[in-house]
C-alpha positions as CSV (number, residue, x, y, z in Angstrom):
1,M,-30.6,-15.0,-15.4
2,N,-28.0,-17.8,-14.8
3,Q,-25.4,-17.1,-12.3
4,T,-23.8,-20.6,-12.3
5,N,-20.5,-18.9,-13.7
6,N,-20.5,-16.7,-10.9
7,K,-18.5,-17.7,-7.5
8,N,-20.2,-15.2,-5.7
9,S,-23.4,-16.3,-6.2
10,D,-24.2,-18.5,-3.4
11,T,-23.4,-15.3,-0.9
12,Q,-24.3,-12.2,-2.5
13,P,-26.9,-11.0,-4.4
14,L,-26.1,-9.8,-8.6
15,H,-27.4,-6.6,-7.4
16,D,-24.6,-6.2,-4.3
17,I,-21.7,-7.4,-6.8
18,L,-22.0,-4.7,-9.1
19,I,-22.8,-2.4,-6.3
20,A,-19.6,-3.3,-4.6
21,H,-17.9,-2.9,-8.0
22,L,-18.8,0.8,-8.0
23,C,-17.9,1.9,-4.9
24,K,-14.3,0.3,-5.2
25,N,-13.6,1.8,-8.4
26,K,-14.5,5.3,-7.7
27,M,-17.1,5.2,-10.7
28,Q,-19.5,7.9,-11.1
29,V,-22.9,6.8,-11.3
30,A,-26.1,8.0,-11.9
31,I,-29.3,6.8,-9.6
32,H,-32.7,6.9,-10.9
33,L,-35.5,6.4,-8.0
34,Q,-38.8,5.1,-8.3
35,T,-40.3,8.8,-8.0
36,G,-38.3,10.0,-11.0
37,I,-35.7,11.6,-9.4
38,K,-32.1,10.9,-10.7
39,L,-29.3,11.2,-8.8
40,C,-25.5,11.4,-9.8
41,G,-22.7,10.7,-7.8
42,E,-19.6,8.4,-6.6
43,I,-20.9,6.0,-4.4
44,E,-19.6,6.1,-0.7
45,A,-20.6,3.3,1.3
46,H,-23.5,0.5,0.9
47,D,-24.9,-2.2,3.2
48,E,-28.2,-4.5,2.5
49,R,-30.0,-1.9,2.6
50,I,-28.6,1.9,2.1
51,I,-26.4,3.6,-0.6
52,T,-24.7,6.6,0.5
53,L,-23.5,8.5,-2.5
54,K,-21.7,11.6,-3.2
55,D,-21.2,14.7,-4.9
56,N,-19.5,17.4,-4.9
57,K,-21.5,18.9,-2.1
58,K,-22.8,16.7,0.1
59,T,-23.1,13.1,0.7
60,Q,-26.8,11.2,0.4
61,I,-28.4,8.4,2.5
62,I,-30.4,6.4,-0.5
63,Y,-33.1,3.4,0.4
64,K,-32.0,0.5,-1.8
65,H,-35.9,-0.6,-2.4
66,A,-36.6,3.2,-3.8
67,I,-33.8,2.6,-6.8
68,S,-34.9,1.8,-9.8
69,T,-31.8,1.7,-12.1
70,I,-27.8,2.4,-11.3
71,V,-26.3,3.5,-14.9
72,P,-22.2,4.2,-14.2
73,E,-20.9,6.1,-16.2
74,I,-18.6,4.8,-18.9
75,N,-15.3,6.8,-20.2
76,N,-13.4,5.8,-23.3
């Protein structure tokens, strides 16, 4: 993937840029783990190793290495 147009490409991995955008905009996401489990909620915070995902009842810590895909909910 060519990231030459991305001014953050030298300092931040692309997945971290996406996660920061989803967190900042408080978007609902579905996170699919490598085990097949699907978790839904809002990314509350993140760092280089973990994501905290909040749903209406609880906050969960998810290790990034356990994530297969992150799918944002798009409102039309």
